[in-house]
VOBA-1610 file (N, C-alpha, C; in pm, whole numbers, padded with zeros to 5 digits, always signed):
BEGIN
Met+03384-00295+05157Met+03292-00368+05070Met+03149-00314+05086Ala+03114-00283+05211Ala+02979-00231+05236Ala+02960-00096+05172Glu+03071-00011+05180Glu+03060+00121+05119Glu+03046+00110+04968Ala+03124+00015+04908Ala+03115-00004+04763Ala+02976-00052+04724Ala+02921-00144+04806Ala+02786-00193+04776Ala+02684-00080+04787Asn+02703+00005+04891Asn+02611+00118+04906Asn+02623+00214+04789Gly+02751+00232+04742Gly+02772+00321+04628Gly+02707+00267+04502Asn+02722+00135+04480Asn+02659+00075+04362Asn+02507+00082+04372Gly+02457+00061+04495Gly+02312+00067+04513Gly+02257+00207+04488Ser+02333+00310+04534Ser+02286+00446+04512Ser+02286+00482+04364Arg+02392+00434+04290Arg+02397+00462+04147Arg+02283+00393+04073Ser+02254+00268+04112Ser+02143+00197+04046Ser+02009+00263+04077Ser+01995+00314+04201Ser+01869+00380+04234Ser+01854+00509+04156Lys+01967+00581+04133Lys+01960+00702+04052Lys+01922+00669+03909Arg+01980+00560+03857Arg+01945+00521+03719Arg+01799+00482+03709Ser+01746+00414+03812Ser+01605+00375+03809Ser+01515+00497+03817Arg+01559+00601+03893Arg+01479+00723+03899Arg+01483+00797+03767Arg+01600+00786+03696Arg+01609+00852+03566Arg+01526+00783+03461Ser+01499+00654+03480Ser+01428+00578+03378Ser+01286+00631+03363Arg+01241+00643+03238Arg+01107+00692+03212Arg+01001+00594+03258Arg+01037+00466+03270Arg+00941+00369+03320Arg+00908+00395+03466Lys+01004+00451+03540Lys+00979+00486+03679Lys+00929+00629+03691Asn+00919+00698+03577Asn+00884+00839+03578Asn+00782+00865+03468Pro+00656+00821+03487Pro+00560+00823+03376Pro+00522+00962+03330Asp+00536+01067+03415Asp+00496+01199+03370Asp+00602+01265+03284Gly+00721+01203+03272Gly+00822+01252+03178Gly+00902+01371+03226Thr+00892+01411+03355Thr+00969+01524+03405Thr+01113+01479+03426Met+01206+01539+03348Met+01346+01501+03354Met+01432+01626+03335Thr+01554+01617+03381Thr+01649+01725+03356Thr+01705+01710+03216Leu+01785+01810+03173Leu+01842+01805+03040Leu+01935+01686+03023Ile+02019+01659+03123Ile+02110+01544+03115Ile+02033+01415+03110Glu+01926+01405+03188Glu+01845+01284+03186Glu+01777+01265+03051His+01735+01374+02989His+01677+01365+02854His+01781+01314+02755Ile+01905+01358+02767Ile+02011+01313+02677Ile+02037+01163+02697Tyr+02041+01119+02824Tyr+02059+00976+02852Tyr+01944+00894+02793Glu+01822+00946+02810Glu+01705+00875+02758Glu+01708+00868+02606Phe+01746+00979+02542Phe+01754+00981+02396Phe+01862+00883+02348Arg+01974+00877+02418Arg+02081+00784+02380Arg+02033+00639+02392Arg+01958+00611+02497Arg+01910+00475+02517Arg+01809+00436+02409Arg+01716+00526+02379Arg+01616+00497+02276Arg+01681+00484+02139Leu+01778+00572+02109Leu+01846+00565+01981Leu+01925+00435+01969Gly+01987+00392+02077Gly+02062+00267+02074Gly+01973+00148+02043Trp+01854+00143+02107Trp+01762+00033+02079Trp+01711+00039+01935Ala+01687+00160+01885Ala+01642+00173+01746Ala+01747+00120+01649Val+01874+00152+01674Val+01982+00103+01588Val+01991-00049+01597Val+01973-00105+01717Val+01978-00251+01732Val+01870-00317+01647Phe+01748-00262+01648Phe+01639-00320+01568Phe+01668-00308+01419Val+01726-00196+01377Val+01760-00180+01235Val+01867-00281+01194Val+01966-00303+01280Val+02070-00401+01250Val+02013-00542+01241Ile+01923-00576+01334Ile+01858-00707+01329Ile+01780-00724+01199Gly+01707-00621+01161Gly+01633-00626+01036Gly+01724-00637+00915Ala+01840-00570+00919Ala+01935-00578+00808Ala+01992-00719+00795Ile+02022-00783+00907Ile+02072-00922+00903Ile+01967-01015+00843Phe+01842-00997+00886Phe+01735-01080+00831Phe+01717-01054+00682Gly+01720-00925+00641Gly+01705-00893+00499Gly+01821-00946+00416Phe+01942-00945+00473Phe+02058-00998+00400Phe+02042-01149+00374Ile+01990-01221+00476Ile+01967-01365+00459Ile+01851-01390+00363Trp+01746-01310+00375Trp+01627-01326+00293Trp+01657-01301+00144Phe+01759-01221+00115Phe+01791-01188-00023Phe+01816-01313-00107Gly+01878-01414-00050Gly+01908-01535-00125Gly+01838-01658-00074Gln+01736-01642+00010Gln+01669-01757+00073Gln+01518-01742+00063Arg+01451-01848+00019Arg+01306-01850+00019Arg+01254-01897+00154Phe+01137-01846+00193Phe+01072-01889+00316Phe+00934-01943+00280Gly+00931-02072+00247Gly+00805-02134+00208Gly+00754-02076+00077Pro+00628-02031+00075Pro+00574-01973-00049Pro+00625-01832-00078Ile+00691-01771+00020Ile+00741-01635+00001Ile+00870-01640-00080Pro+00876-01573-00194Pro+01000-01576-00273Pro+01111-01501-00205Ser+01232-01523-00249Ser+01347-01454-00192Ser+01342-01306-00229Leu+01410-01225-00149Leu+01413-01081-00174Leu+01482-01050-00307Gly+01581-01130-00343Gly+01647-01110-00472Gly+01552-01133-00588Asp+01467-01237-00578Asp+01369-01263-00683Asp+01266-01151-00692Ile+01228-01098-00576Ile+01130-00988-00575Ile+01189-00865-00644Met+01315-00835-00617Met+01377-00716-00676Met+01402-00733-00826Thr+01435-00853-00871Thr+01465-00873-01013Thr+01343-00908-01097His+01227-00925-01032His+01106-00961-01108His+01071-00858-01216Pro+01074-00726-01188Pro+01043-00632-01296Pro+01137-00644-01415Tyr+01265-00668-01388Tyr+01360-00684-01499Tyr+01332-00814-01575Cys+01297-00919-01505Cys+01268-01046-01572Cys+01139-01041-01651Ala+01052-00940-01625Ala+00929-00928-01702Ala+00955-00875-01842Ile+01076-00821-01869Ile+01110-00778-02006Ile+01118-00901-02095Pro+01067-00895-02217Pro+01079-01010-02307Pro+01224-01057-02320Lys+01244-01188-02318Lys+01379-01241-02311Lys+01463-01205-02433Glu+01398-01182-02548Glu+01476-01143-02665Glu+01529-01001-02654Gln+01479-00922-02560Gln+01527-00786-02539Gln+01626-00777-02423Arg+01651-00887-02350Arg+01746-00888-02239Arg+01879-00947-02285Phe+01985-00900-02225Phe+02117-00954-02254Phe+02127-01095-02193Gly+02154-01195-02277Gly+02161-01332-02229Gly+02028-01386-02185Gly+01919-01336-02246Gly+01785-01376-02203Gly+01755-01521-02227Glu+01823-01582-02321Glu+01797-01723-02350Glu+01847-01815-02240Thr+01946-01768-02163Thr+02006-01853-02058Thr+01953-01821-01919Gly+01869-01719-01907Gly+01816-01685-01775Gly+01795-01536-01760Cys+01770-01495-01637Cys+01743-01353-01605Cys+01839-01311-01495Arg+01951-01251-01537Arg+02053-01210-01441Arg+02104-01071-01474Leu+02139-00997-01369Leu+02196-00864-01384Leu+02347-00873-01397Leu+02409-00764-01439Leu+02553-00760-01457Leu+02622-00711-01332Gln+02734-00774-01299Gln+02820-00729-01190Gln+02949-00674-01253Thr+02978-00547-01228Thr+03092-00483-01293Thr+03216-00478-01206Val+03200-00491-01074Val+03314-00493-00982Val+03297-00613-00889Pro+03406-00670-00836Pro+03394-00794-00758Pro+03307-00784-00634Phe+03308-00669-00566Phe+03239-00656-00438Phe+03098-00599-00455Glu+03053-00580-00577Glu+02927-00510-00601Glu+02807-00586-00549Val+02802-00717-00570Val+02686-00796-00528Val+02669-00793-00376Phe+02780-00802-00302Phe+02770-00799-00156Phe+02711-00666-00110Met+02758-00555-00166Met+02708-00425-00124Met+02561-00406-00163Leu+02522-00456-00281Leu+02382-00447-00320Leu+02294-00531-00229Arg+02341-00649-00196Arg+02264-00735-00105Arg+02250-00671+00032Leu+02356-00604+00077Leu+02350-00536+00206Leu+02256-00416+00200Lys+02260-00340+00090Lys+02173-00223+00076Lys+02026-00263+00075Val+01994-00364-00004Val+01854-00410-00010Val+01812-00471+00122Gly+01903-00544+00189Gly+01870-00603+00317Gly+01842-00500+00424Val+01921-00393+00426Val+01898-00285+00524Val+01763-00218+00499Ala+01733-00191+00371Ala+01605-00126+00340Ala+01487-00215+00378Ala+01494-00343+00341Ala+01384-00435+00374Ala+01371-00456+00524Gly+01484-00472+00593Gly+01479-00491+00737Gly+01425-00371+00811Ala+01462-00250+00765Ala+01411-00128+00829Ala+01260-00116+00811Val+01209-00159+00696Val+01064-00154+00674Val+00992-00260+00758Leu+01046-00381+00761Leu+00979-00489+00835Leu+00977-00463+00985Leu+01085-00409+01039Leu+01093-00383+01183Leu+01066-00236+01216Ser+01001-00166+01125Ser+00970-00025+01151Ser+00883-00005+01275Pro+00785-00095+01306Pro+00710-00073+01432Pro+00800-00073+01555Ala+00907-00154+01554Ala+00994-00164+01672Ala+01075-00037+01691Trp+01144+00010+01583Trp+01229+00128+01603Trp+01148+00257+01605Leu+01029+00258+01540Leu+00944+00375+01552Leu+00885+00387+01692Tyr+00864+00273+01758Tyr+00814+00277+01895Tyr+00915+00346+01988Gln+01044+00324+01964Gln+01145+00389+02047Gln+01137+00541+02032Leu+01119+00587+01909Leu+01101+00731+01887Leu+00974+00781+01953Trp+00868+00703+01942Trp+00742+00743+02004Trp+00752+00744+02156Ala+00822+00647+02214Ala+00835+00641+02359Ala+00913+00759+02414Phe+01002+00815+02333Phe+01077+00932+02377Phe+00994+01060+02369Ile+00905+01069+02269Ile+00830+01192+02246Ile+00698+01194+02324Ala+00633+01079+02337Ala+00496+01073+02389Ala+00478+01134+02527Pro+00569+01115+02625Pro+00542+01172+02759Pro+00532+01324+02759Gly+00585+01391+02657Gly+00575+01537+02651Gly+00451+01586+02580Leu+00361+01496+02540Leu+00241+01534+02467Leu+00117+01517+02554Tyr+00013+01595+02525Tyr-00115+01578+02590Tyr-00187+01458+02528Ala-00295+01416+02594Ala-00367+01298+02546Ala-00422+01320+02406Lys-00477+01439+02379Lys-00530+01469+02246Lys-00420+01471+02143Glu-00303+01526+02178Glu-00191+01529+02086Glu-00138+01390+02057Arg-00136+01303+02157Arg-00093+01165+02135Arg-00188+01092+02041Lys-00318+01120+02054Lys-00415+01056+01966Lys-00394+01100+01821Tyr-00373+01229+01800Tyr-00351+01278+01665Tyr-00220+01225+01608Ala-00117+01216+01691Ala+00013+01167+01643Ala+00004+01021+01602Leu-00065+00938+01682Leu-00080+00798+01647Leu-00160+00782+01518Thr-00264+00862+01501Thr-00343+00857+01378Thr-00258+00897+01258Phe-00177+01000+01276Phe-00092+01047+01166Phe+00009+00939+01127Val+00073+00878+01225Val+00173+00774+01195Val+00108+00654+01129Gly-00011+00614+01177Gly-00078+00499+01118Gly-00115+00521+00972Phe-00177+00634+00942Phe-00214+00663+00803Phe-00090+00687+00717Ala+00014+00747+00773Ala+00136+00769+00696Ala+00200+00637+00654Ser+00199+00538+00743Ser+00256+00407+00710Ser+00176+00339+00600Val+00043+00346+00609Val-00041+00282+00508Val-00023+00349+00372Leu-00018+00482+00369Leu-00001+00554+00243Leu+00136+00528+00181Phe+00240+00523+00264Phe+00374+00495+00211Phe+00377+00355+00149Ala+00319+00257+00217Ala+00316+00121+00162Ala+00236+00115+00033Ala+00124+00188+00026Ala+00043+00190-00096Ala+00121+00250-00212Gly+00195+00358-00186Gly+00276+00418-00291Gly+00386+00326-00339Ala+00452+00255-00248Ala+00558+00163-00287Ala+00502+00046-00369Val+00385-00004-00330Val+00324-00115-00405Val+00287-00070-00546Leu+00231+00051-00559Leu+00196+00102-00692Leu+00321+00117-00779Ala+00429+00167-00720Ala+00553+00180-00797Ala+00604+00045-00843Tyr+00597-00054-00757Tyr+00645-00188-00793Tyr+00561-00249-00906Leu+00430-00219-00906Leu+00344-00271-01012Leu+00367-00201-01145Leu+00412-00076-01140Leu+00433+00000-01263Leu+00570-00023-01325Val+00667-00066-01245Val+00804-00080-01295Val+00814-00178-01412Pro+00753-00298-01409Pro+00766-00387-01525Pro+00718-00325-01655His+00605-00254-01651His+00555-00189-01773His+00648-00078-01820Ala+00704-00004-01724Ala+00796+00103-01761Ala+00923+00046-01825Leu+00979-00059-01766Leu+01101-00118-01822Leu+01075-00180-01959Ala+00960-00246-01975Ala+00928-00306-02105Ala+00913-00198-02212Leu+00852-00084-02175Leu+00838+00025-02271Leu+00973+00084-02309Leu+01058+00107-02209Leu+01189+00166-02237Leu+01276+00070-02317Ala+01269-00059-02286Ala+01350-00156-02359Ala+01298-00176-02501Gly+01169-00151-02525Gly+01112-00173-02657Gly+01152-00070-02759Phe+01205+00046-02715Phe+01246+00148-02811Phe+01364+00102-02896Gly+01447+00012-02841Gly+01564-00034-02916Gly+01531-00131-03026Gln+01417-00201-03012Gln+01374-00302-03109Gln+01487-00402-03137Asp+01529-00416-03263Asp+01631-00516-03295Asp+01773-00461-03293Gln+01789-00331-03274Gln+01922-00271-03278Gln+01991-00273-03141Phe+01916-00285-03031Phe+01975-00277-02898Phe+01925-00393-02813Val+02004-00425-02711Val+01966-00524-02612Val+01985-00462-02474Thr+01895-00492-02381Thr+01899-00433-02247Thr+01991-00514-02158Ala+02100-00451-02115Ala+02195-00514-02023Ala+02213-00420-01904Leu+02139-00442-01797Leu+02142-00353-01681Leu+02242-00402-01578Thr+02319-00308-01523Thr+02409-00342-01413Thr+02329-00349-01283Gly+02375-00430-01191Gly+02302-00447-01065Gly+02291-00319-00986Asp+02398-00239-00984Asp+02398-00117-00903Asp+02293-00019-00953Lys+02292+00009-01083Lys+02199+00108-01137Lys+02055+00057-01131Tyr+02036-00071-01154Tyr+01900-00124-01152Tyr+01841-00121-01011Ile+01917-00168-00911Ile+01867-00168-00773Ile+01843-00026-00725Ser+01935+00066-00759Ser+01916+00206-00719Ser+01791+00264-00783Phe+01765+00228-00909Phe+01643+00274-00978Phe+01518+00223-00907Ile+01515+00096-00872Ile+01397+00039-00806Ile+01375+00102-00669Leu+01480+00111-00588Leu+01466+00166-00453Leu+01424+00313-00456Ser+01485+00390-00545Ser+01449+00533-00553Ser+01305+00550-00598Leu+01258+00465-00688Leu+01119+00475-00733Leu+01023+00439-00620Leu+01055+00337-00543Leu+00970+00299-00430Leu+00963+00411-00326Val+01077+00471-00297Val+01080+00579-00197Val+01005+00702-00248Ile+01025+00739-00374Ile+00959+00857-00429Ile+00807+00840-00427Phe+00759+00725-00471Phe+00615+00701-00468Phe+00563+00700-00325Gly+00636+00635-00234Gly+00590+00627-00096Gly+00581+00763-00030Val+00685+00846-00047Val+00684+00979+00014Val+00580+01068-00052Ser+00563+01057-00183Ser+00465+01140-00253Ser+00323+01112-00206Phe+00297+00990-00166Phe+00163+00955-00120Phe+00130+01015+00016Glu+00225+01081+00081Glu+00197+01148+00208Glu+00132+01285+00187Leu+00125+01332+00061Leu+00068+01465+00033Leu-00074+01481+00085Pro-00168+01390+00056Pro-00305+01412+00107Pro-00313+01414+00259Leu-00230+01336+00325Leu-00230+01336+00471Leu-00183+01472+00523Leu-00082+01529+00457Leu-00035+01662+00496Leu-00144+01766+00477Val-00218+01758+00367Val-00326+01853+00342Val-00434+01841+00450Val-00471+01718+00486Val-00575+01698+00587Val-00530+01750+00723Met-00406+01725+00760Met-00357+01773+00890Met-00352+01926+00894Leu-00309+01989+00785Leu-00308+02136+00780Leu-00450+02193+00788Asn-00544+02123+00731Asn-00683+02166+00741Asn-00736+02148+00883Arg-00695+02042+00949Arg-00741+02017+01086Arg-00695+02126+01182Val-00572+02175+01162Val-00518+02277+01253Val-00555+02418+01208Gly-00631+02430+01096Gly-00679+02561+01054Gly-00589+02638+00962Val-00481+02579+00912Val-00391+02650+00822Val-00449+02658+00681Leu-00508+02547+00633Leu-00569+02542+00500Leu-00720+02524+00514Lys-00795+02607+00444Lys-00940+02595+00442Lys-00986+02534+00310Tyr-01105+02480+00311Tyr-01159+02417+00189Tyr-01171+02518+00076Gln-01214+02640+00107Gln-01230+02740+00003Gln-01097+02773-00064Gln-00989+02775+00013Gln-00858+02798-00046Gln-00817+02681-00136Leu-00838+02559-00088Leu-00803+02442-00169Leu-00885+02436-00297Lys-01013+02472-00287Lys-01099+02472-00405Lys-01050+02575-00506Lys-01006+02689-00458Lys-00957+02794-00547Lys-00825+02754-00613Trp-00740+02681-00539Trp-00607+02644-00590Trp-00607+02508-00660Arg-00721+02443-00674Arg-00725+02305-00721Arg-00655+02288-00856Arg-00688+02369-00956Arg-00631+02351-01090Arg-00480+02371-01088Gly-00435+02474-01018Gly-00292+02499-01012Gly-00217+02387-00942Ile-00275+02332-00836Ile-00209+02224-00763Ile-00205+02096-00847Val-00313+02066-00919Val-00313+01947-01006Val-00207+01961-01115Phe-00196+02079-01173Phe-00091+02101-01273Phe+00048+02083-01210Ala+00065+02134-01089Ala+00194+02119-01020Ala+00224+01973-00989Leu+00121+01894-00962Leu+00142+01751-00936Leu+00192+01679-01060Phe+00139+01714-01177Phe+00186+01651-01301Phe+00330+01693-01330Val+00363+01820-01305Val+00501+01865-01325Val+00595+01795-01229Phe+00552+01782-01103Phe+00633+01711-01004Phe+00656+01566-01044Ala+00551+01499-01093Ala+00564+01360-01134Ala+00660+01345-01252Ala+00661+01443-01342Ala+00751+01436-01457Ala+00896+01445-01416Phe+00925+01526-01312Phe+01064+01542-01268Phe+01104+01440-01162Ala+01006+01388-01086Ala+01040+01301-00973Ala+01068+01158-01017Thr+00999+01109-01118Thr+01020+00971-01161Thr+01158+00956-01223Pro+01241+00866-01171Pro+01380+00856-01219Pro+01392+00805-01361Gly+01296+00725-01408Gly+01309+00669-01542Gly+01258+00761-01652Ser+01183+00867-01615Ser+01123+00961-01711Ser+01036+00890-01814Asp+00976+00779-01775Asp+00890+00707-01867Asp+00746+00749-01842Pro+00660+00742-01946Pro+00521+00788-01928Pro+00440+00703-01831Phe+00471+00572-01819Phe+00394+00488-01726Phe+00411+00536-01582Ser+00536+00553-01539Ser+00562+00596-01401Ser+00509+00737-01378Met+00532+00827-01475Met+00490+00965-01458Met+00338+00977-01447Leu+00266+00915-01542Leu+00121+00924-01540Leu+00062+00849-01421Gly+00123+00736-01384Gly+00073+00662-01268Gly+00086+00742-01141Leu+00201+00806-01120Leu+00221+00887-01001Leu+00131+01010-01002Ala+00122+01078-01116Ala+00040+01199-01125Ala-00108+01167-01103Ala-00157+01060-01164Ala-00298+01025-01147Ala-00329+00985-01003Ala-00239+00908-00942Ala-00262+00867-00803Ala-00261+00988-00709Leu-00166+01080-00729Leu-00160+01199-00644Leu-00282+01288-00663Thr-00329+01298-00788Thr-00448+01380-00813Thr-00570+01321-00744Leu-00585+01188-00751Leu-00698+01124-00684Leu-00690+01141-00533Leu-00572+01121-00476Leu-00558+01136-00331Leu-00577+01282-00289Phe-00531+01375-00371Phe-00551+01517-00340Phe-00698+01553-00342Glu-00773+01499-00438Glu-00917+01525-00443Glu-00987+01467-00321Ile-00945+01350-00277Ile-01003+01291-00155Ile-00975+01379-00034Ser-00852+01431-00025Ser-00818+01518+00088Ser-00899+01648+00083Ile-00928+01700-00038Ile-01011+01820-00049Ile-01152+01793+00004Gln-01208+01678-00031Gln-01342+01645+00016Gln-01346+01625+00167Ile-01240+01566+00223Ile-01232+01553+00369Ile-01228+01691+00435Ala-01150+01783+00376Ala-01145+01920+00427Ala-01281+01988+00414Arg-01352+01956+00309Arg-01486+02016+00289Arg-01582+01974+00400Phe-01587+01845+00431Phe-01677+01798+00537Phe-01633+01852+00674His-01501+01863+00695His-01452+01915+00823His-01491+02061+00842Asp-01476+02142+00737Asp-01511+02284+00747Asp-01662+02303+00763Arg-01741+02217+00696Arg-01886+02225+00716Arg-01924+02198+00861Lys-01859+02101+00921Lys-01885+02069+01061Lys-01850+02187+01151Leu-01736+02252+01123Leu-01697+02368+01204Leu-01795+02483+01185Asp-01844+02502+01064Asp-01941+02609+01039Asp-02070+02584+01116Arg-02114+02459+01122Arg-02235+02429+01199Arg-02214+02456+01347Val-02094+02422+01399Val-02064+02450+01539Val-02063+02599+01566Arg-02005+02677+01476Arg-02002+02823+01493Arg-02143+02880+01492Gln-02229+02826+01407Gln-02367+02874+01403Gln-02441+02840+01532Asp-02423+02717+01580Asp-02492+02676+01702Asp-02444+02756+01823Glu-02316+02787+01828Glu-02261+02862+01940Glu-02282+03012+01926Gly-02316+03057+01804Gly-02337+03200+01783Gly-02210+03281+01775Trp-02098+03221+01736Trp-01972+03294+01732Trp-01971+03402+01625Asp-02040+03378+01513Asp-02037+03475+01404Asp-02116+03601+01435Gln-02207+03593+01535Gln-02287+03710+01570Gln-02224+03794+01681Leu-02105+03756+01726Leu-02041+03831+01834Leu-01984+03962+01783Ala-01988+04064+01868Ala-01926+04192+01833Ala-01774+04180+01845Asp-01704+04275+01785Asp-01558+04270+01786Asp-01501+04284+01927Asp-01569+04357+02014Asp-01519+04377+02150Asp-01582+04282+02251Glu-01652+04179+02202Glu-01718+04083+02290Glu-01637+03955+02299Ala-01621+03902+02420Ala-01540+03782+02441Ala-01610+03660+02385Ala-01532+03573+02322Ala-01587+03449+02267Ala-01617+03351+02380Pro-01722+03270+02366Pro-01761+03176+02474Pro-01674+03051+02475Phe-01544+03069+02493Phe-01454+02954+02497Phe-01455+02893+02637His-01414+02769+02643His-01404+02698+02771His-01260+02713+02820Tyr-01240+02791+02923Tyr-01106+02826+02966Tyr-01052+02735+03076Thr-01127+02635+03118Thr-01081+02547+03225Thr-00960+02467+03178Pro-00846+02474+03247Pro-00729+02398+03202Pro-00750+02249+03221Ser-00676+02170+03144Ser-00686+02024+03152Ser-00550+01966+03187Thr-00552+01845+03238Thr-00427+01776+03271Thr-00370+01711+03146Ala-00255+01645+03162Ala-00191+01579+03049Ala-00274+01464+02995Asp-00363+01405+03080Asp-00448+01294+03038Asp-00581+01341+02982Gly-00599+01471+02966Gly-00721+01523+02909Gly-00834+01540+03008Glu-00810+01518+03138Glu-00913+01531+03239Glu-00907+01671+03300Glu-01025+01725+03330Glu-01029+01856+03392Glu-00997+01844+03541Pro-00913+01932+03592Pro-00879+01925+03735Pro-00998+01968+03820Ala-01000+01916+03939Ala-01106+01953+04032Ala-01093+02098+04072Ala-01207+02163+04089Ala-01205+02304+04125Ala-01142+02320+04264Gln-01051+02414+04272Gln-00980+02438+04398Gln-01057+02540+04481Lys-01078+02508+04608Lys-01147+02599+04699Lys-01048+02698+04756Pro-01088+02823+04776Pro-00997+02920+04836Pro-00965+02884+04979Ala-00849+02925+05024Ala-00805+02894+05161Ala-00900+02957+05261Ser-00912+02892+05377Ser-01002+02940+05481Ser-00957+03076+05531Gly-01055+03164+05554Gly-01024+03296+05606Gly-00982+03392+05498Arg-00981+03349+05373Arg-00943+03438+05263Arg-01050+03429+05156Ser-01075+03535+05090Ser-01166+03534+04977Ser-01087+03511+04851Gly-01157+03482+04741Gly-01089+03451+04616Gly-01047+03573+04539Ser-01072+03696+04590Ser-01038+03815+04514Ser-00892+03846+04529Thr-00837+03909+04424Thr-00695+03948+04427Thr-00672+04067+04520Asp-00778+04145+04548Asp-00759+04258+04638Asp-00723+04213+04778Asp-00788+04103+04825Asp-00757+04054+04959Asp-00616+03998+04965Ile-00571+03938+04854Ile-00437+03878+04855Ile-00332+03987+04859Thr-00355+04093+04780Thr-00255+04201+04779Thr-00269+04292+04898
//
């Protein structure tokens, strides 16, 4: 019994040593990295499942003044004039073509909504796995990138949701008195979700431009030279990316991307001006080709602090000739 207890204790101590909480500098073997990744991935899946359960319940349940998720998803369709909807006089309902379709749609929407609501929880698991391998400056940039990316994605999804009622009303109005709009639940929900995702991902473009400018890949002069071509490409992208091919969604996406792209160009402009002033103050542009640049070569630790200068060992000089 004592040997078994000792064996269990040794295994638990090994697991505690493998844990990143007991190992803040993140030094691990390959197997330990795999165990850590499995643990983080497991927790991320648990949070997504919890969010999916909540979204599934929310689909048919109101929470005080907050409408149900089903009402939120069907609101753009209900904004179509009732005389243009199938059965509009009796209410606002979508068509179910197969018996199990509603359950699967409710599950799909619930998973999407739950993943968005609990995104801080499962994104933290990904961040906790990556962060120990980054320097302090890299962690700061990564957190800034994730924060702005989340805000831009949400802004794009909100804009898409506001444009959908106008787009559906325009498309339904082409039929006039000869046609009536009868949308199936599967195609309608897929249309809404795809539009939200396309707008959200497209809004990450200015952030990508700013990050590429920060690392020196894109300069303001290049962006200024390519501005007309990129704006034209944005309109072409919006024409092909919007699933409904309606002018409201296309022009809304193209105009928003053009505005955000112009903002990113101006941010790159101010950043490059700042770098030019630094180069002038340091005199880098006046250096000869064979002259070393005045860079700061002192290495830094993972926390961004400079290490203390090491004194040479007693009885030895710091030259390599004495060592060899």
